[in-house]
DRENTORKOL-3810 file (N, C-alpha, C; in nm, 4 decimals):
REM DRENTORKOL-3810
@n.u->11.6318; n.v->12.2826; n.w->11.2172; ca.u->11.5860; ca.v->12.1596; ca.w->11.1740; c.u->11.4244; c.v->12.1775; c.w->11.1097
@n.u->11.3030; n.v->12.0662; n.w->11.1033; ca.u->11.1805; ca.v->12.0820; ca.w->11.0506; c.u->11.1368; c.v->12.0508; c.w->11.1516
@n.u->11.0172; n.v->12.1746; n.w->11.1657; ca.u->10.9183; ca.v->12.1211; ca.w->11.3651; c.u->10.8768; c.v->11.9691; c.w->11.2790
@n.u->10.8000; n.v->11.8849; n.w->11.3711; ca.u->10.7119; ca.v->11.7438; ca.w->11.3428; c.u->10.5817; c.v->11.7857; c.w->11.2882
@n.u->10.5041; n.v->11.9678; n.w->11.2584; ca.u->10.3610; ca.v->11.9691; ca.w->11.2397; c.u->10.4773; c.v->11.9783; c.w->11.0909
@n.u->10.5105; n.v->12.0239; n.w->11.0304; ca.u->10.5663; ca.v->12.0172; ca.w->10.9152; c.u->10.6384; c.v->11.8979; c.w->10.8613
@n.u->10.6520; n.v->11.7821; n.w->10.8933; ca.u->10.7339; ca.v->11.6498; ca.w->10.8654; c.u->10.5770; c.v->11.5940; c.w->10.8052
@n.u->10.4776; n.v->11.5485; n.w->10.9150; ca.u->10.3917; ca.v->11.5834; ca.w->10.9572; c.u->10.2805; c.v->11.6151; c.w->10.8298
@n.u->10.2475; n.v->11.7298; n.w->10.8132; ca.u->10.1581; ca.v->11.7632; ca.w->10.6690; c.u->10.1879; c.v->11.7196; c.w->10.5607
@n.u->10.3362; n.v->11.6741; n.w->10.5962; ca.u->10.3790; ca.v->11.5938; ca.w->10.4111; c.u->10.3503; c.v->11.4960; c.w->10.4021
@n.u->10.4142; n.v->11.4260; n.w->10.5450; ca.u->10.3417; ca.v->11.2745; ca.w->10.5307; c.u->10.1951; c.v->11.2670; c.w->10.5148
@n.u->10.1239; n.v->11.3669; n.w->10.5714; ca.u->9.9570; ca.v->11.3132; ca.w->10.4865; c.u->9.8535; c.v->11.4095; c.w->10.4084
@n.u->10.0032; n.v->11.4423; n.w->10.3825; ca.u->9.9527; ca.v->11.5061; ca.w->10.1748; c.u->10.0310; c.v->11.3769; c.w->10.1744
@n.u->10.1493; n.v->11.2973; n.w->10.0498; ca.u->10.1683; ca.v->11.2098; ca.w->10.0111; c.u->10.0934; c.v->11.0914; c.w->10.0649
@n.u->10.0298; n.v->11.0580; n.w->10.2347; ca.u->9.9203; ca.v->10.9800; ca.w->10.2288; c.u->9.7980; c.v->10.9260; c.w->10.1267
@n.u->9.8272; n.v->11.1096; n.w->10.1615; ca.u->9.6738; ca.v->11.1376; ca.w->10.0914; c.u->9.6342; c.v->11.1159; c.w->9.9387
@n.u->9.7516; n.v->11.1959; n.w->9.8104; ca.u->9.8088; ca.v->11.1714; ca.w->9.7516; c.u->9.8362; c.v->10.9509; c.w->9.6896
@n.u->9.8814; n.v->10.8963; n.w->9.7205; ca.u->9.8659; ca.v->10.8253; ca.w->9.6995; c.u->9.7441; c.v->10.6937; c.w->9.6928
@n.u->9.6696; n.v->10.7461; n.w->9.7969; ca.u->9.5696; ca.v->10.6620; ca.w->9.8475; c.u->9.4568; c.v->10.7255; c.w->9.7419
@n.u->9.4500; n.v->10.8612; n.w->9.6516; ca.u->9.3668; ca.v->10.8772; ca.w->9.5714; c.u->9.4135; c.v->10.8409; c.w->9.3746
@n.u->9.5317; n.v->10.8100; n.w->9.3953; ca.u->9.5657; ca.v->10.8305; ca.w->9.2462; c.u->9.5321; c.v->10.7008; c.w->9.2287
@n.u->9.4877; n.v->10.5762; n.w->9.3903; ca.u->9.5480; ca.v->10.4567; ca.w->9.2888; c.u->9.3316; c.v->10.3928; c.w->9.3241
@n.u->9.2907; n.v->10.4677; n.w->9.3441; ca.u->9.1571; ca.v->10.5106; ca.w->9.3230; c.u->9.1296; c.v->10.5576; c.w->9.1830
@n.u->9.2322; n.v->10.7079; n.w->9.1802; ca.u->9.1751; ca.v->10.7137; ca.w->9.0375; c.u->9.1649; c.v->10.6315; c.w->8.9134
@n.u->9.3195; n.v->10.5856; n.w->8.9245; ca.u->9.3713; ca.v->10.5072; ca.w->8.8859; c.u->9.2249; c.v->10.3343; c.w->8.7661
@n.u->9.1919; n.v->10.3624; n.w->8.9343; ca.u->9.0745; ca.v->10.2017; ca.w->8.9503; c.u->8.9289; c.v->10.2662; c.w->8.8394
@n.u->8.9092; n.v->10.3885; n.w->8.9352; ca.u->8.8158; ca.v->10.4790; ca.w->8.8081; c.u->8.8609; c.v->10.4622; c.w->8.7059
@n.u->8.9093; n.v->10.5285; n.w->8.6050; ca.u->8.9993; ca.v->10.5318; ca.w->8.4876; c.u->8.9523; c.v->10.4341; c.w->8.4135
@n.u->9.0207; n.v->10.2794; n.w->8.4853; ca.u->9.0398; ca.v->10.1654; ca.w->8.3859; c.u->8.8888; c.v->10.1565; c.w->8.4085
@n.u->8.8361; n.v->10.0821; n.w->8.4530; ca.u->8.7082; ca.v->10.0630; ca.w->8.4603; c.u->8.5568; c.v->10.1715; c.w->8.4163
@n.u->8.6422; n.v->10.3024; n.w->8.4388; ca.u->8.4919; ca.v->10.3757; ca.w->8.2858; c.u->8.6063; c.v->10.3653; c.w->8.1385
@n.u->8.6833; n.v->10.2927; n.w->8.1877; ca.u->8.7293; ca.v->10.2775; ca.w->8.0116; c.u->8.7265; c.v->10.2136; c.w->7.9196
@n.u->8.6132; n.v->10.1278; n.w->8.0468; ca.u->8.5734; ca.v->9.9638; ca.w->7.9799; c.u->8.4168; c.v->9.9530; c.w->7.9941
@n.u->8.3889; n.v->10.1095; n.w->8.0598; ca.u->8.2603; ca.v->10.1651; ca.w->8.0546; c.u->8.2021; c.v->10.0217; c.w->8.1595
@n.u->8.2329; n.v->9.9285; n.w->8.2739; ca.u->8.1962; ca.v->9.9343; ca.w->8.3343; c.u->8.1855; c.v->10.0442; c.w->8.5329
@n.u->8.1556; n.v->9.9978; n.w->8.6067; ca.u->8.1583; ca.v->10.0345; ca.w->8.7955; c.u->8.3160; c.v->9.9508; c.w->8.8435
@n.u->8.3962; n.v->10.0981; n.w->8.9281; ca.u->8.4548; ca.v->9.9887; ca.w->8.9666; c.u->8.4022; c.v->9.9370; c.w->9.0299
@n.u->8.5662; n.v->9.8220; n.w->9.0775; ca.u->8.5336; ca.v->9.7335; ca.w->9.2120; c.u->8.5196; c.v->9.7745; c.w->9.3134
@n.u->8.4761; n.v->9.8131; n.w->9.3921; ca.u->8.5127; ca.v->9.8656; ca.w->9.5034; c.u->8.4843; c.v->9.8377; c.w->9.6427
@n.u->8.4448; n.v->9.7829; n.w->9.7053; ca.u->8.3727; ca.v->9.6984; ca.w->9.8526; c.u->8.4604; c.v->9.8111; c.w->9.9266
@n.u->8.3050; n.v->9.8285; n.w->9.9897; ca.u->8.2668; ca.v->9.8735; ca.w->10.1573; c.u->8.3600; c.v->9.8193; c.w->10.2500
@n.u->8.3941; n.v->9.8116; n.w->10.3771; ca.u->8.4807; ca.v->9.7100; ca.w->10.4749; c.u->8.4153; c.v->9.5596; c.w->10.4892
@n.u->8.2950; n.v->9.6130; n.w->10.4334; ca.u->8.2151; ca.v->9.4157; ca.w->10.4449; c.u->8.1520; c.v->9.4182; c.w->10.3381
@n.u->8.2529; n.v->9.3619; n.w->10.2218; ca.u->8.2599; ca.v->9.3162; ca.w->10.1370; c.u->8.1050; c.v->9.3742; c.w->10.0301
@n.u->8.1105; n.v->9.4830; n.w->10.0565; ca.u->7.9724; ca.v->9.5219; ca.w->9.9670; c.u->8.0402; c.v->9.5758; c.w->9.9195
@n.u->7.9765; n.v->9.5203; n.w->9.7172; ca.u->8.0127; ca.v->9.6651; ca.w->9.5997; c.u->7.9727; c.v->9.8146; c.w->9.6371
@n.u->8.0409; n.v->9.9078; n.w->9.7003; ca.u->7.9705; ca.v->9.9884; ca.w->9.6288; c.u->7.9273; c.v->10.1191; c.w->9.5295
@n.u->7.8450; n.v->10.1300; n.w->9.5035; ca.u->7.7612; ca.v->10.2200; ca.w->9.4109; c.u->7.9065; c.v->10.4058; c.w->9.3488
@n.u->7.9143; n.v->10.3777; n.w->9.4305; ca.u->8.0121; ca.v->10.5499; ca.w->9.4298; c.u->8.0452; c.v->10.6002; c.w->9.4945
@n.u->8.1521; n.v->10.6609; n.w->9.4816; ca.u->8.2221; ca.v->10.7506; ca.w->9.6569; c.u->8.1101; c.v->10.8376; c.w->9.7264
@n.u->8.1839; n.v->10.8050; n.w->9.8286; ca.u->8.1401; ca.v->10.8908; ca.w->9.9890; c.u->8.1866; c.v->11.0193; c.w->10.0567
@n.u->8.0856; n.v->11.0964; n.w->10.0302; ca.u->8.1637; ca.v->11.2255; ca.w->10.0669; c.u->8.1496; c.v->11.2865; c.w->10.2513
@n.u->8.2252; n.v->11.3227; n.w->10.2685; ca.u->8.1918; ca.v->11.4115; ca.w->10.3897; c.u->8.2364; c.v->11.3993; c.w->10.5598
@n.u->8.1494; n.v->11.4319; n.w->10.6144; ca.u->8.1619; ca.v->11.3526; ca.w->10.7833; c.u->8.1632; c.v->11.3326; c.w->10.8327
@n.u->8.2153; n.v->11.1806; n.w->10.8836; ca.u->8.1509; ca.v->11.0598; ca.w->10.8829; c.u->8.1099; c.v->11.1126; c.w->11.0967
@n.u->8.1188; n.v->11.0733; n.w->11.1169; ca.u->8.0710; ca.v->11.1174; ca.w->11.2480; c.u->8.0113; c.v->11.1808; c.w->11.4117
@n.u->7.9163; n.v->11.2512; n.w->11.4432; ca.u->7.9124; ca.v->11.3570; ca.w->11.5217; c.u->7.8076; c.v->11.3458; c.w->11.5399
@n.u->7.7891; n.v->11.5262; n.w->11.5727; ca.u->7.6787; ca.v->11.5922; ca.w->11.5634; c.u->7.6392; c.v->11.6917; c.w->11.4558
@n.u->7.7091; n.v->11.6578; n.w->11.3860; ca.u->7.7674; ca.v->11.7124; ca.w->11.2916; c.u->7.7689; c.v->11.6387; c.w->11.0962
@n.u->7.7535; n.v->11.5631; n.w->11.1866; ca.u->7.7502; ca.v->11.4288; ca.w->11.0764; c.u->7.6685; c.v->11.4643; c.w->10.8805
@n.u->7.7864; n.v->11.5017; n.w->10.8018; ca.u->7.6273; ca.v->11.5291; ca.w->10.6441; c.u->7.7792; c.v->11.5183; c.w->10.6134
@n.u->7.6720; n.v->11.3207; n.w->10.5092; ca.u->7.7325; ca.v->11.2402; ca.w->10.4317; c.u->7.6129; c.v->11.3230; c.w->10.2540
@n.u->7.6934; n.v->11.2441; n.w->10.2148; ca.u->7.7009; ca.v->11.2219; ca.w->10.0169; c.u->7.6763; c.v->11.1521; c.w->10.0544
@n.u->7.5823; n.v->11.0106; n.w->9.9937; ca.u->7.6664; ca.v->10.8774; ca.w->9.9674; c.u->7.5469; c.v->10.8225; c.w->9.7842
@n.u->7.6993; n.v->10.7286; n.w->9.7628; ca.u->7.6970; ca.v->10.6747; ca.w->9.5477; c.u->7.7366; c.v->10.8186; c.w->9.5084
@n.u->7.8345; n.v->10.9323; n.w->9.5691; ca.u->7.8296; ca.v->10.9856; ca.w->9.4263; c.u->7.8935; c.v->10.9206; c.w->9.2889
@n.u->7.7996; n.v->10.9506; n.w->9.2271; ca.u->7.8746; ca.v->10.8686; ca.w->9.0739; c.u->8.0537; c.v->10.9019; c.w->9.0477
@n.u->8.0304; n.v->10.7753; n.w->9.0068; ca.u->8.1399; ca.v->10.8099; ca.w->8.9288; c.u->8.2409; c.v->10.8779; c.w->8.8812
@n.u->8.1371; n.v->10.9152; n.w->8.7956; ca.u->8.2003; ca.v->11.0414; ca.w->8.7126; c.u->8.1917; c.v->11.1086; c.w->8.6924
@n.u->8.1125; n.v->11.1495; n.w->8.8442; ca.u->8.1949; ca.v->11.2617; ca.w->8.9396; c.u->8.2795; c.v->11.2205; c.w->9.0349
@n.u->8.2699; n.v->11.1006; n.w->9.0516; ca.u->8.4072; ca.v->11.1373; ca.w->9.1653; c.u->8.5711; c.v->11.1339; c.w->9.1162
@n.u->8.5878; n.v->11.1928; n.w->8.9790; ca.u->8.6867; ca.v->11.1092; ca.w->8.9065; c.u->8.7229; c.v->11.3159; c.w->8.9624
@n.u->8.7124; n.v->11.4306; n.w->8.9262; ca.u->8.6961; ca.v->11.5190; ca.w->8.9154; c.u->8.7813; c.v->11.6329; c.w->9.0241
@n.u->8.6905; n.v->11.5587; n.w->9.0876; ca.u->8.7260; ca.v->11.5811; ca.w->9.2700; c.u->8.8108; c.v->11.4784; c.w->9.3132
@n.u->8.8930; n.v->11.3926; n.w->9.2330; ca.u->8.9552; ca.v->11.3454; ca.w->9.3065; c.u->9.0866; c.v->11.3544; c.w->9.2524
@n.u->9.0552; n.v->11.4584; n.w->9.1269; ca.u->9.1913; ca.v->11.5081; ca.w->9.0641; c.u->9.2307; c.v->11.6086; c.w->9.0600
@n.u->9.1226; n.v->11.6502; n.w->9.1937; ca.u->9.1713; ca.v->11.8195; ca.w->9.2226; c.u->9.2098; c.v->11.8027; c.w->9.3775
@n.u->9.1624; n.v->11.6993; n.w->9.4435; ca.u->9.2075; ca.v->11.6376; ca.w->9.5359; c.u->9.3601; c.v->11.6806; c.w->9.5449
@n.u->9.3958; n.v->11.5809; n.w->9.4807; ca.u->9.5755; ca.v->11.4920; ca.w->9.4557; c.u->9.6208; c.v->11.6872; c.w->9.4086
@n.u->9.6357; n.v->11.7463; n.w->9.3472; ca.u->9.6596; ca.v->11.9378; ca.w->9.2983; c.u->9.6188; c.v->11.9212; c.w->9.4236
@n.u->9.5008; n.v->11.9912; n.w->9.5069; ca.u->9.5130; ca.v->11.9740; ca.w->9.6590; c.u->9.6990; c.v->12.0226; c.w->9.7513
@n.u->9.6741; n.v->11.8898; n.w->9.7229; ca.u->9.7702; ca.v->11.8118; ca.w->9.7792; c.u->9.9177; c.v->11.7981; c.w->9.7419
@n.u->9.8870; n.v->11.8484; n.w->9.6217; ca.u->10.0483; ca.v->11.8736; ca.w->9.5782; c.u->10.1021; c.v->12.0367; c.w->9.6289
@n.u->10.0212; n.v->12.1407; n.w->9.6288; ca.u->10.0095; ca.v->12.2496; ca.w->9.6900; c.u->10.0141; c.v->12.2122; c.w->9.7940
@n.u->9.9610; n.v->12.1721; n.w->9.8840; ca.u->10.0085; ca.v->12.2484; ca.w->9.9893; c.u->10.1369; c.v->12.1087; c.w->10.0414
@n.u->10.1843; n.v->12.0692; n.w->9.9880; ca.u->10.3267; ca.v->12.0096; ca.w->9.9932; c.u->10.4441; c.v->12.0672; c.w->9.8894
@n.u->10.4014; n.v->12.1201; n.w->9.8083; ca.u->10.5073; ca.v->12.2237; ca.w->9.7345; c.u->10.5630; c.v->12.3399; c.w->9.9083
@n.u->10.4103; n.v->12.4380; n.w->9.9372; ca.u->10.4281; ca.v->12.4999; ca.w->10.0560; c.u->10.5158; c.v->12.4638; c.w->10.1678
@n.u->10.4648; n.v->12.3638; n.w->10.1934; ca.u->10.4783; ca.v->12.3084; ca.w->10.3745; c.u->10.6878; c.v->12.2386; c.w->10.3106
@n.u->10.7046; n.v->12.1878; n.w->10.1480; ca.u->10.8232; ca.v->12.2077; ca.w->10.1208; c.u->10.9718; c.v->12.3042; c.w->10.1110
@n.u->10.8891; n.v->12.4764; n.w->10.1317; ca.u->10.9587; ca.v->12.5879; ca.w->10.0757; c.u->10.9025; c.v->12.6026; c.w->10.2913
@n.u->10.8649; n.v->12.5992; n.w->10.3849; ca.u->10.8365; ca.v->12.5900; ca.w->10.5242; c.u->10.9429; c.v->12.5261; c.w->10.6091
@n.u->10.9013; n.v->12.4389; n.w->10.5500; ca.u->11.0610; ca.v->12.3406; ca.w->10.6010; c.u->11.1775; c.v->12.3643; c.w->10.5366
@n.u->11.2376; n.v->12.4375; n.w->10.4033; ca.u->11.3768; ca.v->12.4887; ca.w->10.3920; c.u->11.4111; c.v->12.6231; c.w->10.4172
@n.u->11.2696; n.v->12.6933; n.w->10.5093; ca.u->11.2717; ca.v->12.8040; ca.w->10.6085; c.u->11.3526; c.v->12.7229; c.w->10.7400
@n.u->11.2718; n.v->12.6935; n.w->10.7977; ca.u->11.3546; ca.v->12.5566; ca.w->10.9271; c.u->11.4760; c.v->12.4951; c.w->10.8637
@n.u->11.4995; n.v->12.4900; n.w->10.7863; ca.u->11.6120; ca.v->12.4622; ca.w->10.8354; c.u->11.7282; c.v->12.5309; c.w->10.7985
@n.u->11.7159; n.v->12.6283; n.w->10.7345; ca.u->11.7503; ca.v->12.7620; ca.w->10.6924; c.u->11.7926; c.v->12.8575; c.w->10.8984
@n.u->11.5963; n.v->12.8845; n.w->10.9588; ca.u->11.5850; ca.v->12.9443; ca.w->11.0647; c.u->11.8131; c.v->12.8856; c.w->11.1978
END
């Protein structure tokens, strides 16, 4: 049987891929039109770029308005990393089933 930890890891990686691919497609489409993506924050304000960081706590560190042109390779790398995680966890799940 697959452990809940393995299943959760796979599910979270798939969720990240879906969100990242949606964001990536919006960025690529807008860049093709030579405009900024129409991406808004929770308050409806237009986002001028990607926000990166640890959002809260004593160790809060954030970068604001990371340009969309830089966001594209970052998102692509994140998608590739999540796919690698899925591959590794899928192999782990196969071993868990066999045990």
